[in-house]
C-alpha positions in Angstrom: 20.3 -255.9 187.7 22.0 -252.2 187.6 19.6 -249.4 186.4 18.8 -246.3 185.6 17.2 -244.4 188.5 15.7 -241.7 186.6 14.9 -240.1 182.9 16.3 -236.4 183.9 19.6 -237.8 186.8 20.8 -240.8 186.4 23.2 -243.7 187.9 23.8 -245.1 184.2 26.2 -247.8 183.4 27.9 -247.7 180.0 29.7 -250.7 180.4 27.5 -252.7 182.7 29.8 -252.3 185.5 31.3 -248.4 186.3 28.0 -246.1 186.7 28.1 -242.1 186.3 25.6 -239.5 186.0 24.4 -237.3 183.4 21.9 -235.0 182.4 19.9 -237.0 179.7 16.8 -238.3 178.9 16.2 -241.7 176.8 14.9 -242.5 173.7 12.1 -245.0 175.2 9.2 -242.6 174.7 10.0 -241.7 170.6 10.7 -246.0 170.2 7.5 -246.0 171.2 5.7 -243.6 169.6 7.1 -245.1 166.0 6.2 -248.5 167.0 2.7 -247.2 168.3 2.6 -244.5 164.9 3.6 -247.9 162.8 0.6 -250.2 164.1 -2.0 -246.7 164.9 -1.6 -245.8 160.7 -2.5 -248.2 158.0 0.6 -248.9 155.9 -0.3 -247.2 153.1 -1.0 -244.2 154.6 1.9 -241.8 153.3 3.6 -238.7 152.9 3.0 -238.0 149.5 5.9 -236.1 148.6 8.4 -239.3 150.0 6.6 -242.4 148.4 7.1 -245.6 150.7 9.6 -243.6 152.8 7.0 -241.1 153.9 5.1 -243.4 156.7 4.9 -241.4 160.1 7.2 -243.9 161.7 9.6 -244.7 159.0 10.3 -240.4 159.6 10.7 -240.7 163.6 13.2 -244.1 162.2 15.3 -242.1 160.1 15.5 -239.1 162.6 16.7 -242.0 165.5 19.5 -242.8 163.4 20.4 -239.8 162.8 20.0 -239.6 166.5 22.1 -242.5 167.2 24.7 -241.2 165.7 25.2 -237.7 167.1 25.3 -239.1 170.9 28.0 -241.2 169.0 29.5 -237.6 169.4 28.8 -236.9 172.4 31.4 -238.4 175.6 28.1 -237.7 178.1 26.0 -239.1 175.8 27.4 -242.6 174.5 26.0 -245.7 175.8 29.8 -247.4 175.7 30.7 -251.3 176.6 30.6 -254.4 174.4 27.1 -254.3 172.5 26.5 -257.5 169.6 23.5 -255.8 167.9 25.4 -252.6 167.6 28.1 -255.0 165.3 25.7 -257.3 163.7 23.7 -254.4 162.6 27.2 -252.7 161.1 28.1 -256.0 159.7 24.4 -256.4 157.7 24.9 -252.6 156.6 28.4 -253.2 155.3 27.0 -256.2 153.0 24.1 -254.1 152.0 26.3 -251.3 150.7 28.7 -254.1 149.5 25.3 -255.1 147.3 24.7 -251.2 145.9 27.6 -251.0 144.5 28.1 -254.1 143.1 24.1 -253.1 141.6 25.3 -250.0 141.1 28.5 -251.1 139.0 26.0 -253.4 137.1 23.8 -250.1 135.4 20.4 -250.2 137.0 17.3 -249.1 135.8 15.9 -245.9 137.0 13.1 -247.9 139.0 16.0 -250.5 140.7 17.7 -247.7 141.5 15.3 -245.8 143.2 13.5 -249.2 144.5 17.6 -249.5 145.6 17.9 -245.5 147.6 14.4 -246.3 149.0 15.5 -249.6 150.1 18.9 -248.7 151.4 17.0 -245.1 153.4 15.1 -248.0 154.8 16.8 -250.0 156.3 18.3 -246.8 157.9 15.2 -246.6 159.6 14.9 -249.7 160.9 18.5 -250.0 161.9 17.3 -246.5 163.6 15.1 -247.9 165.9 17.1 -250.9 166.4 20.1 -248.6 168.7 17.9 -245.8 170.0 16.1 -249.3 171.9 19.9 -251.3 172.3 21.2 -248.2 173.8 18.2 -245.4 174.4 16.0 -247.8 176.4 18.1 -247.3 179.9 16.3 -249.2 182.0 14.4 -252.8 182.7 11.2 -251.1 183.7 10.6 -248.3 179.8 11.5 -252.3 178.0 8.4 -253.0 179.8 6.9 -250.0 178.7 8.2 -250.3 175.1 6.3 -253.4 174.9 3.7 -253.2 176.6 3.4 -250.0 173.4 3.5 -252.7 170.9 1.3 -255.0 172.4 -1.7 -252.0 172.7 -0.6 -250.9 168.4 -1.3 -254.7 168.0 -4.1 -254.9 169.8 -5.3 -251.6 167.5 -4.3 -254.0 165.0 -6.1 -256.4 165.9 -9.6 -254.6 166.2 -9.7 -252.5 162.8 -8.8 -256.7 161.1 -11.5 -257.9 162.8 -14.0 -255.1 161.9 -12.6 -255.4 158.3 -13.2 -259.5 158.5 -16.9 -259.0 161.0 -18.7 -256.3 157.7 -16.2 -256.2 155.1 -15.2 -253.0 154.4 -12.3 -251.0 155.6 -12.6 -248.6 158.9 -8.8 -247.7 158.1 -10.0 -245.0 155.6 -11.1 -242.9 158.8 -7.3 -242.5 159.8 -6.6 -240.3 157.2 -4.7 -237.3 159.8 -3.3 -234.7 159.9 -4.6 -234.6 156.3 -1.4 -234.1 154.5 -1.2 -238.0 154.4 -2.5 -240.4 151.5 -3.1 -243.9 150.9 -0.6 -244.5 149.3 -2.7 -248.0 147.5 -6.1 -249.8 148.0 -5.9 -252.3 150.8 -4.3 -255.2 150.2 -6.8 -258.6 150.9 -11.1 -258.4 151.2 -10.8 -261.4 148.3 -12.6 -264.3 149.3 -9.9 -267.1 149.8 -11.7 -270.4 150.8 -15.5 -270.1 150.3 -18.4 -269.9 152.3 -17.8 -265.0 152.1 -13.9 -265.7 154.2 -11.8 -262.7 152.9 -8.4 -262.0 154.3 -7.8 -259.0 156.2 -4.8 -257.5 157.5 -5.7 -254.8 159.8 -3.5 -251.9 159.3 -0.6 -253.8 158.3 1.0 -253.9 154.9 -0.8 -257.5 154.1 -2.6 -260.3 156.1 0.4 -261.8 156.0 2.5 -260.1 157.7 0.0 -258.8 160.0 -0.4 -262.7 160.8 3.0 -262.7 162.0 2.3 -259.5 163.8 -0.3 -260.9 165.8 2.2 -264.0 166.6 4.7 -261.8 168.3 2.1 -259.2 170.2 0.6 -262.5 171.2 3.5 -264.3 173.3 4.7 -261.0 174.1 1.8 -260.4 175.9 1.6 -263.8 177.5 4.6 -262.6 179.2 3.1 -259.8 181.0 -0.2 -261.0 181.7 2.3 -263.3 184.1 4.9 -261.2 184.9 2.6 -257.7 185.5 3.2 -255.6 188.6 -0.2 -256.0 189.6 -3.3 -258.6 188.8 -5.2 -255.0 187.0 -2.6 -255.0 184.5 -2.6 -259.0 184.0 -6.0 -259.1 183.3 -5.4 -256.3 180.6 -2.8 -258.2 179.0 -4.3 -261.4 179.2 -7.0 -259.9 177.7 -5.1 -258.2 174.6 -3.5 -262.5 174.1 -7.0 -263.9 174.0 -7.6 -260.9 170.7 -4.3 -260.8 169.1 -4.3 -264.8 169.3 -8.3 -264.6 168.4 -7.8 -262.6 165.2 -5.1 -265.1 164.1 -6.9 -267.4 162.5 -9.0 -264.5 160.1 -6.2 -263.7 158.0 -6.6 -266.9 156.8 -2.9 -267.4 156.3 -0.2 -270.4 157.2 2.5 -268.5 158.0 -0.1 -267.4 160.6 -0.7 -270.9 161.8 2.2 -272.6 161.4 4.2 -269.0 163.1 1.7 -269.5 165.9 1.9 -273.4 166.8 5.9 -273.0 166.8 5.5 -270.0 169.2 4.1 -272.2 171.5 5.6 -275.2 171.5 9.1 -273.4 171.4 7.6 -271.5 174.4 6.2 -274.3 176.3 9.9 -276.2 176.6 10.6 -272.9 179.4 6.9 -272.5 181.2 5.9 -274.2 183.9 3.3 -276.6 183.6 0.7 -274.6 185.4 1.4 -271.6 182.5 1.3 -274.1 180.0 -1.7 -275.6 180.7 -3.6 -272.7 181.0 -2.6 -271.6 177.4 -3.9 -275.0 176.3 -6.9 -274.9 178.1 -7.3 -270.7 176.8 -6.5 -271.6 173.3 -9.1 -274.8 173.3 -11.6 -272.3 174.5 -10.8 -269.9 171.7 -10.7 -272.4 169.3 -14.6 -273.4 170.7 -15.7 -269.7 170.2 -14.4 -269.3 167.1 -16.1 -272.8 165.9 -18.9 -271.4 167.0 -19.1 -267.6 165.5 -17.4 -268.5 162.1 -18.2 -271.8 161.9 -16.3 -272.1 158.6 -13.7 -270.2 159.3 -11.8 -273.3 160.7 -12.2 -275.9 157.9 -10.7 -273.2 155.4 -7.5 -272.9 157.8 -7.4 -276.8 157.4 -8.0 -276.7 153.8 -5.4 -274.3 153.3 -3.1 -276.1 155.2 -2.8 -279.7 154.0 -3.3 -278.8 150.2 0.4 -279.2 149.8 1.7 -278.9 145.8 -1.6 -278.5 145.0 -2.8 -275.3 145.9 -1.1 -272.6 143.1 0.6 -270.3 146.2 2.4 -273.0 147.0 2.9 -274.3 143.7 4.5 -270.8 142.3 6.5 -270.5 145.5 8.0 -273.6 143.9 8.5 -272.8 140.6 10.2 -269.7 141.5 13.5 -271.5 142.4 13.8 -272.2 139.2 12.9 -269.2 137.7 15.6 -267.5 140.0 18.3 -269.9 138.8 19.9 -268.4 136.7 20.0 -264.3 138.1 22.2 -266.0 140.9 24.9 -267.6 138.6 24.8 -265.0 137.2 25.7 -263.0 140.3 25.7 -265.3 143.5 28.2 -263.3 145.7 26.8 -259.8 145.9 23.4 -260.7 144.0 22.0 -257.4 141.6 21.7 -255.1 144.1 20.3 -254.4 147.0 16.3 -253.7 146.5 16.2 -254.1 142.2 14.4 -256.9 142.5 10.8 -255.5 141.1 7.5 -257.3 140.6 6.5 -255.0 137.5 10.2 -256.3 136.2 10.7 -259.2 136.9 8.1 -261.7 139.4 7.2 -262.1 143.0 8.5 -264.2 145.0 7.2 -264.4 148.2 10.4 -265.6 149.9 12.6 -263.3 151.7 15.7 -265.3 151.7 15.0 -266.3 148.6 14.8 -262.5 147.5 18.1 -261.4 149.7 20.2 -264.7 147.8 19.5 -262.5 144.1 19.9 -259.3 144.7 22.5 -258.8 147.6 24.0 -262.5 146.7 25.7 -265.6 149.3 27.1 -262.5 151.2 23.8 -260.1 151.9 22.1 -264.3 153.0 25.4 -263.9 155.6 24.3 -260.6 156.8 21.0 -261.2 157.3 21.3 -264.1 158.9 24.0 -263.5 161.1 21.3 -260.0 162.2 18.9 -263.3 163.2 21.0 -265.3 164.6 23.3 -262.2 166.9 19.6 -261.6 168.2 18.7 -265.2 169.1 21.5 -265.8 171.0 22.1 -262.7 173.3 18.2 -263.3 173.8 19.9 -266.7 175.0 22.9 -265.4 176.4 20.7 -263.2 179.1 17.9 -266.1 179.6 20.9 -267.9 181.2 22.2 -264.9 183.2 19.1 -263.7 184.2 18.6 -264.3 188.4 14.7 -263.2 187.7 11.7 -265.6 186.4 10.9 -262.5 184.7 14.2 -261.9 183.0 14.4 -265.2 181.8 10.7 -265.7 180.2 11.3 -262.0 178.4 14.8 -263.2 177.2 13.0 -266.4 175.8 9.8 -264.6 174.5 12.4 -262.4 172.5 14.4 -265.1 171.5 11.0 -266.9 170.4 9.9 -264.2 168.5 12.9 -263.0 166.9 13.2 -266.9 165.9 9.6 -266.9 164.2 9.9 -263.6 162.4 13.2 -265.2 160.7 11.7 -267.8 159.9 8.5 -266.6 158.6 10.1 -264.4 156.3 10.6 -267.7 153.7 6.7 -267.6 153.1 7.0 -264.0 152.3 8.5 -260.5 150.9 8.8 -259.6 154.5 11.9 -257.0 154.1 9.3 -254.9 151.7 6.6 -254.5 154.6 8.0 -252.2 157.2 5.8 -252.8 160.4 7.7 -256.1 159.8 11.1 -254.6 159.5 10.5 -252.4 162.2 9.0 -255.0 164.6 12.0 -257.2 163.8 14.2 -254.5 164.6 12.6 -253.7 167.5 12.7 -256.4 169.1 16.6 -257.3 168.2 17.5 -254.0 170.1 15.4 -254.9 173.1 17.5 -258.3 173.7 20.1 -255.8 173.2 18.4 -253.8 175.6 18.9 -256.8 178.0 22.4 -257.7 176.9 23.4 -254.6 178.7 21.2 -254.3 182.1 22.6 -257.7 182.4 26.6 -257.7 181.5 27.1 -256.5 185.2 25.6 -260.2 186.9 27.3 -261.9 183.6 31.1 -260.5 184.6 30.6 -262.0 188.3 
């Protein structure tokens, strides 16, 4: 695999084949900082004048989008060559723009108009992460660096969730740093669910469902590094991280998390060696036993939630949403009512991102979002096919599975409303594009 040799003076591969020497520091540090900030700082901690756009990670994401745009005008800094993720993101942005124009033409309530503007800006910030990752994370080793920081941020989030669950106290309230940041709202969760004094927790995430999905993503990535890290000590560290994030998935008391975990493990079993599958299953049984002993009612509560069926109020509510939104969809089927304009305070909480996308951006918007996810999965699958090392093949499989799990889990909550989920999704898509760029020479040979 052709790679960049250093950050300061690098033999780079713009098109995957032809090397060129430049003086340039890549975006790895900023991408890593952004993701860690999204996981370390509570989602409700913002810079007040910017409201929901005031999360530190979101601000850096917007700066990365501007940085990427400026590099396109510099002949030595621009990363050239084929990049499917750029085209997928561009198409997605076009669908958002079309829906935004359609919404403005419809005439928006002031609250809808403000939310439409914020949604578009948040999309640019997330796009900045994707573009910085696919064009600015320059080597295979630096892809590892970014994903390691994602694991570190995830274990911080997991530990906060564990303390919330164990002590029924929100220790994220002590993270009000620097002083200019303020808490936008109260913590989501901390209400009883399942009986026995069990509470839903979210760590530093914006919602317990979001938290559970993020932990599943972190788990499959940590398992990868527990297998392929360079040293035994690193492999032990990531095995420990994997155990921690796997252990906190049940305490979110989220069906989505359990189903996402089952889907991710079942898909990865198809590509794992038999020994890895056996080790993961044994670790899972061991962890389940610890949870059962430590909190006997937890697994029973999860079982009840999973098999409640249509009798569960949340399931009934989601089914009723389809009938409620049908007239809105028929009224504006192609471009929707306007991106970001479906506000629970004005309409109804849908708890289904794909349904919400259909209402707000129409069929065109659903195609754009679906194409973004699908391109990421296909790109990662292509990388896996042509990769020459076990580590590269496994990482490509992990990225494909993680992206797929995030796409499917979006059926169960308003996923794109939550910025940590949104940024993690775009990070994974961007890193799939980075792997594509680094293996292009191999595909052409």
